[in-house]
C-alpha positions as CSV (number, residue, x, y, z in Angstrom):
1,A,2.8,-30.3,4.1
2,S,6.2,-28.7,4.3
3,R,6.7,-25.2,2.8
4,K,9.5,-23.7,0.9
5,S,11.2,-20.5,2.1
6,F,11.8,-17.6,-0.2
7,G,14.4,-14.8,0.0
8,E,13.7,-13.1,-3.0
9,F,-2.7,2.1,-4.6
10,S,-19.5,17.0,-7.3
11,K,-17.8,19.5,-9.4
12,H,-15.4,21.9,-7.9
13,S,-12.1,23.3,-9.0
14,C,-8.8,21.5,-8.1
15,V,-7.8,23.0,-4.8
16,V,-4.3,22.5,-3.2
17,M,-4.9,21.1,0.3
18,K,-2.1,22.7,2.2
19,A,-4.3,23.7,5.1
20,L,-5.3,20.0,5.6
21,N,-1.7,18.9,6.1
22,S,-1.8,20.1,9.7
23,E,-4.2,17.2,10.3
24,V,-1.4,14.7,9.7
25,E,0.8,13.5,12.5
26,T,4.4,13.7,11.3
27,T,6.2,11.6,13.8
28,T,9.1,9.7,12.3
29,S,12.1,7.8,13.5
30,N,15.0,9.8,14.9
31,D,17.2,8.1,12.3
32,A,15.7,8.7,8.9
33,K,18.0,6.0,7.5
34,D,16.5,3.4,9.8
35,V,14.2,1.8,7.3
36,A,13.3,-1.9,6.8
37,T,15.3,-3.6,4.0
38,L,13.8,-5.7,1.3
39,D,15.3,-8.8,3.0
40,E,13.6,-7.8,6.3
41,L,10.3,-7.3,4.6
42,Q,10.6,-10.6,2.8
43,E,11.5,-12.3,6.1
44,A,8.4,-10.7,7.7
45,A,6.2,-12.1,4.9
46,N,7.9,-15.5,5.3
47,R,7.1,-15.5,9.1
48,I,3.3,-15.3,8.3
49,G,3.6,-17.9,5.6
50,M,3.9,-15.6,2.6
51,Y,6.4,-14.1,0.2
52,F,6.7,-11.3,-2.4
53,T,7.3,-11.3,-6.1
54,M,7.7,-8.2,-8.3
55,T,7.5,-7.9,-12.1
56,W,8.1,-4.9,-14.4
57,L,7.0,-3.5,-17.7
58,G,9.1,-0.5,-18.2
59,P,8.5,1.8,-15.3
60,V,5.3,0.0,-14.3
61,Y,5.5,-2.6,-11.6
62,R,3.2,-5.3,-10.2
63,C,4.1,-6.5,-6.7
64,V,2.3,-9.7,-5.5
65,I,2.1,-11.3,-2.1
66,R,1.6,-15.0,-2.1
67,K,1.2,-17.9,0.3
68,L,4.4,-20.0,0.6
69,P,4.0,-22.9,-1.9
70,E,3.2,-26.3,-0.6
71,E,5.5,-29.1,-1.5
72,G,5.4,-29.8,-5.2
73,E,3.9,-26.3,-6.0
74,E,5.8,-24.0,-8.2
75,K,4.2,-20.8,-6.8
76,G,1.9,-20.2,-3.9
77,K,-1.6,-18.8,-4.1
78,A,-1.7,-15.0,-4.7
79,I,-3.3,-13.2,-1.7
80,G,-3.0,-9.7,-3.0
81,F,-1.2,-7.3,-5.3
82,T,-0.3,-3.7,-5.8
83,T,0.6,-1.8,-9.0
84,G,2.2,1.5,-9.8
85,S,5.1,3.2,-11.5
86,I,8.4,4.6,-10.7
87,I,9.5,7.6,-12.8
88,G,12.4,9.8,-11.8
89,S,12.1,10.7,-8.1
90,L,8.4,9.8,-7.9
91,I,6.6,6.5,-7.1
92,R,2.9,6.5,-8.0
93,Q,1.0,3.7,-6.1
94,D,-2.1,3.1,-8.3
95,T,-4.0,-0.1,-7.2
96,M,-4.0,-2.4,-4.3
97,R,-6.2,-5.5,-4.0
98,I,-6.3,-8.1,-1.3
99,S,-8.5,-11.2,-1.7
100,N,-11.3,-12.2,0.7
101,V,-11.3,-9.0,2.9
102,N,-14.1,-6.6,3.8
103,S,-13.4,-3.7,1.5
104,G,-16.2,-1.6,3.0
105,N,-18.7,-1.9,0.2
106,E,-22.1,-3.5,0.7
107,L,-21.3,-6.6,-1.4
108,S,-18.2,-7.5,0.6
109,K,-20.0,-6.9,3.9
110,K,-22.7,-9.4,2.9
111,R,-20.1,-12.1,2.2
112,P,-17.6,-12.1,5.1
113,D,-15.0,-14.9,4.7
114,E,-13.9,-16.8,7.7
115,I,-10.1,-16.9,8.4
116,A,-10.2,-20.7,8.2
117,D,-11.7,-20.5,4.8
118,R,-9.3,-18.0,3.3
119,G,-6.3,-19.7,4.9
120,W,-4.5,-16.6,6.3
121,Q,-4.9,-13.9,8.9
122,S,-4.1,-10.2,8.8
123,P,-0.7,-9.7,10.6
124,H,-1.3,-6.1,11.6
125,V,-4.0,-3.7,12.9
126,L,-3.7,-1.8,9.6
127,G,-4.1,-5.0,7.7
128,L,-1.9,-6.9,5.2
129,G,-1.8,-3.7,3.1
130,I,0.9,-2.1,5.2
131,L,3.3,-4.9,4.4
132,L,2.3,-5.1,0.7
133,G,2.6,-1.3,0.3
134,A,6.0,-1.2,2.0
135,Y,7.7,-3.5,-0.4
136,P,7.6,-1.4,-3.6
137,L,8.3,1.7,-1.4
138,R,11.5,0.1,-0.3
139,V,12.3,-0.8,-3.9
140,A,11.8,2.9,-4.8
141,Y,13.9,4.0,-1.8
142,D,16.8,1.9,-3.1
143,Q,16.5,3.7,-6.5
144,G,16.7,7.1,-4.8
145,V,13.0,8.0,-5.1
146,K,12.0,10.8,-2.8
147,T,8.2,11.1,-3.1
148,A,5.3,8.7,-3.0
149,Q,1.8,9.6,-4.3
150,L,-1.5,7.8,-4.3
151,L,-5.2,8.7,-4.8
152,A,-7.8,8.1,-2.1
153,I,-10.4,7.5,-4.8
154,C,-14.0,8.7,-4.3
155,D,-16.3,6.0,-5.7
156,E,-18.6,6.1,-2.7
157,E,-18.6,8.8,-0.1
158,R,-18.5,6.7,3.1
159,Q,-15.7,4.4,1.9
160,F,-13.8,7.5,0.5
161,K,-13.8,9.1,4.0
162,I,-12.6,5.8,5.6
163,L,-9.8,5.4,2.9
164,R,-8.7,9.0,3.2
165,R,-8.5,8.7,7.0
166,H,-6.6,5.4,6.7
167,Y,-3.9,7.0,4.5
168,M,-3.5,9.9,6.8
169,R,-2.9,7.6,9.7
170,L,-0.2,5.9,7.6
171,G,1.4,9.4,7.2
172,L,0.3,10.6,3.8
173,K,-0.8,14.3,3.4
174,P,-3.6,15.6,1.1
175,I,-2.2,17.8,-1.6
176,K,-5.0,18.2,-4.1
177,E,-8.6,17.4,-4.7
178,L,-9.3,15.8,-8.1
179,T,-12.9,16.6,-9.1
180,D,-15.1,16.6,-12.2
181,D,-13.9,20.1,-13.1
182,I,-12.3,20.4,-16.5
183,T,-9.1,21.7,-15.0
184,C,-8.6,18.3,-13.3
185,V,-8.8,16.3,-16.6
186,P,-5.0,15.8,-16.9
187,D,-4.8,14.4,-13.3
188,R,-7.9,12.3,-13.8
189,M,-6.3,10.7,-16.9
190,I,-3.3,9.7,-14.8
191,W,-5.2,8.5,-11.8
192,G,-8.4,7.2,-13.3
193,G,-10.9,8.8,-11.0
194,V,-11.8,11.6,-8.6
195,G,-10.7,11.9,-5.0
196,T,-7.9,13.2,-2.8
197,L,-4.4,13.1,-4.2
198,M,-2.0,12.3,-1.3
199,E,1.7,12.4,-0.9
200,A,4.5,11.3,1.5
201,D,8.2,11.4,1.7
202,V,9.4,7.9,1.0
203,T,12.1,7.8,3.6
204,Q,9.9,9.3,6.3
205,I,6.9,6.9,5.7
206,L,9.2,3.9,5.7
207,S,11.0,5.1,8.8
208,R,7.7,5.8,10.5
209,H,6.6,2.2,10.2
210,T,9.9,0.3,10.2
211,Q,9.7,-1.1,13.7
212,E,6.2,-2.4,13.4
213,L,7.0,-3.9,10.0
214,K,10.0,-5.7,11.4
215,K,7.8,-7.2,14.2
216,I,5.2,-8.7,11.9
217,G,5.0,-12.4,12.6
218,A,7.7,-12.3,15.2
219,Q,7.3,-14.1,18.5
220,D,6.7,-11.9,21.6
């Protein structure tokens, strides 16, 4: 069927993690302004048979990546979403969910889905999340936002270490450990859990990944 084309996240005191920042590779593009545009990200999604939609409730956003709709469909099937908020010069990326992927927990490992069954294939070694995460970051960039934060949540130790390492590869830096200590209560109320609070410069992280984002779905 033909398809339509769219243009349209133990008890210790909270410790600032400055020493750990040296672990992060800080390579960025020579031109900090060389960042993928919203149109380029939408086009990259279109090339792999998907598109973005974004809705707002005040400063809170929900960005959804969907399969391009089949003929006669109003909207394509939702593949994943990310939520967060943009307040002042800060974007907080709260939640990201992508359907039918191995999230690392025992349940998902017992039920691996075949690519043919789920109807899509990850376009990048870092998964679909790199494209889904980049779209709201670019929206924030266009609003003059300087800083992005997210929490590598610690629900299970093994998965937490994988998640934290993944975010560091993307270019985020650890800035604080959120623990069960009473001094962390305000931060836990914002983020909804314990783990490592991480941060990145919006321009730098977009610039760092722009070339690979532009190549998603492109013919060699």
